[in-house]
N, C-alpha and C positions, 0 to 999 in steps of 0.2 A: 281210709281218709288220710292217714299219715303219709302213705306212699304218694298219694295224689298231691298233698301239700308240698312234700319235698320235691316232687317233679316240677310243680309250678314255680317253686322257689328257685330250683335249678335253672329253669328257663329264664327267669328274671335276671339271675346273675349273668347268664350267657348273653342275654340281650343287652344288659348294661355294659358288659365288657365289649360287646360288638359296637355299641353306640360310642363307647370311649375311643375305640380304634378308629371308627368312621370320623369322629370329630377331629382326630389328629390328621387323618388323611385329607378330609374335605373341609378343613377349617376355613372360614371366611373371616378375614380380619376386617373389623370395622374401623374406618379412618376416624380418629377422634375429632378431627376438624369437621368432617361431614356430620358426625353425630352432634357436635356442639352447635353447628349452624342449623341443623334440622330441629333441634330442641328450641332454638330461639325463634324459629318460624312459627306462625300462628296455627298451622295445621288446617287452614281453610280449604286447601286443595281446589282453589277457584279457577286456576289456570290462567290468571291474569298476567303472570310472569312469562307465559309462553311455554312452560314446561308442564308435564302431565300431572304433577302434584308437588307437595312440599318436599318429599324425599328426593325427587328428581331435581328440583330446584336447588336443594342443599348440595347435591353432588356437583352441579354446574357451578355454583358459587365457589365451593372449595377447590374446584379444578381450574378456576380462573376464566371460565367460559361465560360467566354472568356477573353483573355488578352486584356488590353487597346490598345496594338499595333497590334491587329488582322486584322485591315483594310489594305488590300494590296493596294487598290486604293489611299488611303490618304498618305501612307508611314509613315516614322518616325515622320514627322512634326505633322500630325493629331494624331498619337499615343501619342506624348508628350502633346498635348492639352488635350486629353481625360484622360491621367494619372493625369494631374493637376486637372481636374474636379473631378476625383475619389479620389484624395489625396493619390496616390500610386506612387511608383517608377517604371518607365518603364524599363523592361529587354530588352536588345538588341535582335533584331530579324534579322537574316541575310536575305537580300532580295532575292527573286526568280526572274528569268527571263525566258521567253519562248525561247526555242532553237529548231531549225529545224534539225532533224536527217535524212537528205536526201541530197545527194550530186548532183544528176543528175535530171534535169528537164525533161519535157515530150519530148523535142526535142533531147535529148541525150540518154535516156534509151530505151531499146528494148520494143516494144509494142506487145501485144497479138492481139489487134484489134484497130480500130480507133473509138473512142467514140464520138457520135454526139447527145447525149441525153440531159437531163436537166442539166443546168450549175451549178451543186452542187456536191461536192465530195461525200456526203452521198448517193445521188441518183446514182452516177456513181458506187459506191461500191456495190450496189445491183446486178449489172450485172457482173457475173463471178469474183466478188471481185476486180473489177477495170481493167483497160486496160493495166496495166504495167506487164511485165514479173516478175519484182522484187516484191516480196511479201511485202517489206517495201519500197514502192516508193510513193512519193508525186504524187497525181493525177492532181495537178496544177490548179484546178478550183476556188480556193480562198475562200472556205467556212470559213476558219479560219480568213481571213482578214475581211470578211463581218460580222463575229460574234464578233470581238474584240471591246469592248465598249470604248476603249481609242485610236482607230485609230493608234495602234502601229505596225500593220502588213500591209505590202503592197506586191503585187505580182511582182516579178522581170521579166526581159525579158526572163529569162530561165524558167519561170513558176514555180518558187519556192518562198515560203514565205520569206520575209525579215523582220526581227524584229528590230525595233528602240528601243535600250536599254533605251533611255531617256524617252520614253513614256510608255514602258512596265511596268506594276505593278505586274506581276506575279499572276494575278487573276485566271488563269487556264481555261478561257473560250475557248481558242483555243485548249487546250488539250482535253476538253470535246467534242468538235464538230468534231475533226479530226478522220475520220473512219479508217485511215491507221496507226494511232498511231505514226506518225513521229514528232508530236509536244510534247515536254517535258518541264516541269518546271525544271530549273537547278539553282544551286548556286555553289560556290566554294566548300563548304562542301559536297554537293550532289555529285559533280564530283570526289573529292578525295576519297570518300568512295564508289563510284559506282562500280558495277560489269559489266563485259560484259554480256549483256542480249539479249534474243532472239528477242526483239523488237528494238534493236539497229542496225544501218547501219554499220555492222562490215566488215572491210577488213580482209582477212586471216592472214596478218602479225600481226594485233592487237589481233586477236583471239588466236594466237600462243604465243605471248609475255607473260611470267609468271607475269610481272608487269602490263599487260593490258594497256600499253601506247597508246595514240591516235597517232599512227605512221603517217597515212595520214595527220592528222592535223598539226603536226609539220613540216613535209616535205613541205606541201603547204606554211606554214608560212615562211620557209627558202627560198623557191622559189620566194616569193614575197618580200623578203628583210626584213621581220618582225621578226628579230632575237630574240628580247626580248619576243615577243609572243610565238615563238618556245620554248624558255626556260620555259616559264610559263606553256605551254601545257605539256611538258615533266615532270615538277615537280609536276603536279597534281597527277601522279602515280609513280614517281620515284624521290626520293630526292637526288640521287647520280649520276647525268648524266655525270659528269667528270670521275667518276670511271667506270661506265658502258660503256662509249664511248671508254674506253681503254681495258677493260678485259671481256666484255660480249661475250658469245659464239654466240650471235645473231641468235638464232633458228628462229626468225621471218623471216630471209632471206630465210630459207628453204621453207617457205610457200608463198614467194613473187611470184605473178602471172607473173611478168616480167620474172621470171626464167623458165617459161614453154617453151620459145623459145629463150631466151637470158640469159645473166648473170643477177642474181637478183639485185635489187637496193641496193646500199651500205648504207643500213639503219643505221647501227651502227655508221659508220663514219660521217654520217650526224648529228646524235645525238651528237657525240663528237664535231663537228664543232660548233653547237649551244652552247654547254657547254663551249667550249674554248672561244667563243665570250664573254660570261659573264665574264669568268676568266680574260681575257686580257683587258676588257673594263674599268677597274678601279672602277666599282661599282657593287654592288649586285642587282640582280633583286629580290627584296623581295616578298615573297608570301603573299597572303591574310591570316590574322589570326583573329580569333574571339577574343573578349575581354577576358581577363584572369578571370577564375572563381575560382581559388585558390584550386581546388581539386587535391590532390596529387596521383601520380602513380609512383610506383617503377619499374625501368627497369634494370634487372640484366643482364649485358653483353653489351659492347659497340661496338659490331661488326655491320655488315650491317643490320641485323634484328633489333637489339636494337636501332640503329640510326634511322631506318625507323619508328619504333613505336614512338620514342620520337618526331620525326619531325611532324608526323600527329597529335599526341596528343597535342603538343604545338600549332599547327595551329587551333585546335578546342578549345583552351582556357584552357587546363589542365596544370598542373605543374609537368612535368616528371623529375625524378632524375635518372641518370644512375649510377649504381654501377659496377665498372670495376676492375677486378683483376690485370690487367697490369698497368704500369705507363702511358700508352698512349692509346687513343681510336683508334678504327679501326678494332680490331679483326684480322681475317685472311687477311683483306685488307692491313693491315700494316705488319703483321708478316708472311703471306703466299704468298704474291705477290711481286716479286723482283722490285727493284727501276727502272730498265730499262723498265719495263712495266707500273708501276704506281709510279711516283715520290712522295716521302713523302710530299714535299711542296704542291703538287697539292691536295693530300688527306687531308692534314691539313686545307687547304683553304676551301674545301668542308665541312669538319666536323664543322669548325668554323661557317659557315653559318647556320648550324642546331642548334648549341648551342646558337647563337644570337637570336633565336626565343623564348628563355626563358627556356632552358634546363639546369638543374644543373648537376654537376658531383661529384662523390666521387671515387677517384682513389685508386688503390691498396687495394681494398676491396673485399675479396673473400667469396662467399656464403658458409656457413657451417663452416667457420673459423672466420670471422670478424662480421658476422651477420647471422640471420636465417630469414626464411619467416615469422615466428610468430612475431619476433621483428619488422619487417617492418610494419606489421599490427598494432602492438602496437604503433608505431611511427606516425600512422595516414595515412598511404598509403592505399587508398581505393581499389586499384587493383594492381596486381603484374604481370609483364611480365618476363618470364625466357627465355633468349636467350644466353646460355652459350657456344654455338658453338660446334665444333668437334675437340678438341685439342689432343685427344688420337691417337697414331700411332700404327698401326698393325706391329708386328714383323714378321720376316721370319721363325722363329722356326727352325733355322738351327744350326748345330754344328759350333762353332766358332763365334757366333753372338756377344759375349762379348769381342772380340778382339779390341784392339786400332785401330782406323781407320774405324770402322763400326758405322754408326749412322743413326737414322731415318731422313727422308727427312724434316718432319715438324720441327724437332729440329734445323736443319741447317738453314732453312729459318727464324725461330723465332729468332735465334741468330743474323742473318743478320738484321732483323727488329729492334732488340735492339741495333744495331750498334756495336756489339761485333765482335772480330776477328774470322774468320772461315777459317783457312788455310786448303788447300787440297794438295795432292801429285800430281805427274805428270800423273799418270794413275788412272782414276776414273770411276767406273761403277755405274750406276743408275739402280735399279731394280724397274720396274713398267712401266705403259703405260699411266698414266693420266697427267693432267696439272701440278701437283706437281712434277712428275718425270721430265718433260721437263724444268720446272723452276729450279730444282736442277742441271740439266745438263748444262743449259745455264749460271747459276750462277757459277758453277765450272770452266767453260771455262774462264769466266771473272776474276776468282780468280787466274788464271795462270796455270790450268791443261793443259798439252800438248795433252793428249788423253782422250776424254770423250766418253763413250759408254752407250747407253740405252739398257738394257736387258729386253725384253718383251716376255711373254710366248705364246702370240697369234700372228697373222699376222698384218700387217699394217692396213688392212681393219677393224679389230676389235678394234683398238686402241682408247680409249675414249678421248684422248687429242684433243684439237682443231686443225684442219688441219693447220691453219695459224701458230700456235706455232711450230708444227712439221716442217713445211717448213722453218721457220726462224732458227730453230735449225740446220737443214741441211745446210743452207747457212753459218752458223757459224762453220761448220766442225764437228758437233756432229755426231757420228756414231750410227747406230741402228743395233742391233742383234735381229731379230725376231725369234719366235718359239724356244725360249731358256729360261730355268728356272734354278735358282741357286740350287745347291744340297749340297754344303759344302763351308765353309769359312776356309781357311788355314792360319796359322801364325807361327811365330817364336818369342820366348821370349815375348809372349803376344801381338805381333803386327801383323796386317794383312799383308800377302804377296801375297796371290793368292785366286782366286775364281774358284770353280768347278761348271760347269753347264751342263745340259743335253738337248739334242735337243728334240723338241716336234712336234707333228702333231695334226691337228684338227680333232676331232671326231664329234659326234652328238651335236646339240645345247643344252645348259643348260637352267636353269630357266631364265637367262637374255636374251635369244634369240641368244646369241653368241655361236659359235661352241666350244665345250669343248676341251681344250688342253690335250693331252695324251702323256706321255713320251715314247721315243723310247729306248728300252733297249740296253745297251752297247754303247750309244752315248756320254758318259761323256767326257767333255773336260775341261782342266785347263788353266786359263789365269792369268798372273801376274797383280796385282792391288796394289795400295796404299790406296785407299778408296773404300768402298762399301756403297752407300746411299740407304736405303730402303724407297721407296715411293709406297707402295702397298695398302694404304688405311688409312683412319682416321675414328674415331668414337667419339661420345660425351663422355666426361669424367664426369660422374655423381657421383663421390665420395662424393660430398657434401651431398648426401642423408644419408650417414652413421652418420653424426653429426647434422642433422637437422630433427627433428621429423615430421614437416609438409611436408618437401620435400620428406621424405621417403614414404609419402602417394601417391605421384605421380605415376600413372600407367605408365608402360613402354611397348614398343613393343618388339617383339621377336628379334629385332635388337639392343636392349638396347638403344633406343632413347625414348624421352618423347612422350607418347601417347596423341594425341589431335584429335579433330574433324577437319579434314583438310579444312573445309569450313570456320570455325570461330576461329580456333586455341585455343579453351578453353580446359583446362584439367579437370580431375575429381575432383580437389580441388577447392572449391568455391572461385571465384575472382582471380584465377591464370591462366594465359594464357602463351603460349609458341609458338615459331616459329624459323625459320632459321635452321642451322645445328643441333641444339639440338633435332629437330624433324625430319628433313629430312635426317640426316647423312651428310657427306661431299657433298655439292651441290654447285650450282653456286651462284654468287652474286645476280643476278636478281631473282633467285628463293627465296633467303632469303628476298629480298625486297618485292616480291609479298606476301609471307606469313606474313611478318611484317605489311604490310598495312592492310591485313585482320584481324590481331590481334588488330591493333589500332581501326579498325571499331567495332570489337566485344567488346573491352573495353569501347568504347563510348556508345554502346548500353546497356552494363551491368550497367554503372554508371548512365545512364538516365532511367533505369528500363524498357527498351524495351526487347522484346523477342530476345535473341541472336541467330540469325539464318541467313542463306544466302537467297537471293531472290529465289523464285521458278523458275524464268526464267533465272537463271544464266547459261551462256554458258561456259563450262569448257574445251572444246576441239575444235580445228579448224575443226574437222570432223563434228561438229554440225552446221557449217556455210555453207549455200548453195552456191556453186560456180559452174562454168562451166569448163569442161576439156579443152576447146579451147577458144581462144580470137580472133574471126574473126574481121578483120579490125582495130586492135589495132595500135596505133602510134608506129613506130619503135623507139627504145631507143638508139641505138649506144653503144659504149664501156662504161663499168663500170668505175667510177672514182677510182683512186688509190692514196693512200697517199705516200708522199715522206718518205724515211727512211734514217737513218744513213748508210753509207757504212760499210761493214763488218770490214775493218781494223780500223775504228774509234770506233768500239764497243769493241775491245779487251782491257782487263784490265780496262774497264770503265763501270759504271752503268748508264750512260747517257741514257735518254729515246730514244728508237729506232725509234718509229713511230712519225712523225712530224705533222700529221693532214692534212686535206684538205684545199686548198686555197679557198677563197671566190668564185672565178670564177668556180673552179671545183665543189664546193658544189652546187652553183646555177644551173649549167648545169646538175648535177646528179639528182636534184629534178625533172627535166623534163622527166626523165625515169620512174617516178612513174605513174602508171595507175590510181591512186586515186580510188582504188577498194572500193566497198561497196556491200556486197552480190554478185549479179551477174552483177553489173554495172561496166563499165570501160571506159577509155578514148579512143575514136575512131579517125580515120583519119577524117579531116574536110569534111563535106558533106555526111558522111556515117551514116547508121543506123537511118535515119529519118523514119517517118511512112510509106513511100513508097519505102524504100530501098529494092532492090531485093537481095542484097548480104548479108543481115542480117539474122541471124539464126531465128529471130522471124517471124512468118507468120502473115501478116497483113490482117485483113478482116474488112469490113464495118459492123457496127452494130448500131442500135438505140434502 
């Protein structure tokens, strides 16, 4: 036994000596910085930082390959500790949160079959890409909840994931395991710069909206009495809800699926209700803004596009400065839309909210006269946005157009916007069929004209003006003479006395798709007039190119507008972007807002040295959204909510706002008409469209 013990002891001594020698030869020195950083990390090994685990993350941080605040699990507190260890200053990192992009659970959405296989979403996905009819529908088996390392996700009674924002770290584990891609990482900046994408649960109304507002989201918030949330949702993609709630043509309502068998939901006036709530509440619902980074961007033009660009750049931490040629901001919002539709005090309040985010202004500064694009760059502006609008008016090219009493429609409205006197005679004729023509007609009536006539060369069906504006004009006694075009302006002693027009008939469709008006020979007619107001079109005034060498390099379209990439709004000149009417021609406010937000996104990408392009999966048209032609079993909606209005006698000789908004009761009731659409899902009658529903369009079959 003694011999054996000595032998074993001897082997131990030899082994220890060998290990000592090996330790000297193969010693691995531990970097104390790596060790300190790894000790500070939470040890979650969630992978949200982009590295295999906390040890790999520590090596990357210590080696300068990752930011000290890269750990999503630890949050800003851990980031601050690591920054102190590293002896560096921590740059603010906006937190991400997981978001569920699906509205309907398995008990409400149509099913292709009843799945009874392995209780895992990834396994279920291998069978005919899941049991849901909806191609972007949660399968409800909770793989995301099981995978979440922070217990931030639970499955609700509707079999949809519920994210606890207090526990979610934005690590992205749920995103990686979800086979239907309904889990996304989101932040305020991600949302305000996001595009409608093919992997979003889009309702047709949202896909149609030029500003891409989350319409079902804000309608749901209003219905639940969460009015501040509704305002925040709207302002993620539209900084001018007070304006748009009053003047938007609401093309979204044309795609509303409620309109398949009833009147569409009153989407626009619900937006106005939310905006009016903020306006009358006595406080602003301030949007989230990143810390200021001091980087300067010049915004040329203070209309809706320029205001939109400034709003989003300020929210992302930039320092935008608006250069405006007029003494007041607003562009055509102020100078093209009459007070009875958009009160100036309402507009001023909304604009001030944008300026309060840190937007500077330089008023009565005209491009090409008071400054040039090159001078802006010399002053330190790293990017330039050009949103000069469409202030040019098309003339009628008629004999007598220089007579006293003849004026462009935009000039009249601009004078009104500047609070100048704009007298008119007893008999006024407006030439044109757009919203500007209707605005001029209704303004002339309010100024005291006894007989106002709108002369339009096509029929009522082809008239581009909003239907509601035409109807309101008819209520106010405005007359319409369709299929008529002016041929001559007649006057005495330099003053207009009469208008000659010719009767038209509609021929074959032209390039716009509308039937081309053709004159009927010998049908000329003369009518007495005191004023003729031409509202036949506007175009961008780009005269500044003549006195600005850099601006002269801007490429133009054949319509004499600034040529841009319509996805990211960049021009051919390095660092110069454009949007709004300067690019689109005379368009709607919401179109200017949509292009302005795209321009702000592109400027941000340009300044952060990213590739300036749009997402590959961007949905540009409602036709790209899969929907059904019928809505079997949908909840009945009832009558559409209507706003109260001033009586016609109260409108005469007054520019008081005509539309008075929805009451809270009417707004809450109207939200119940929304079907909460998302792709092919919709709200059903209670008890219908479960997996065994015989009346549902889905054919249910057992499968394992």
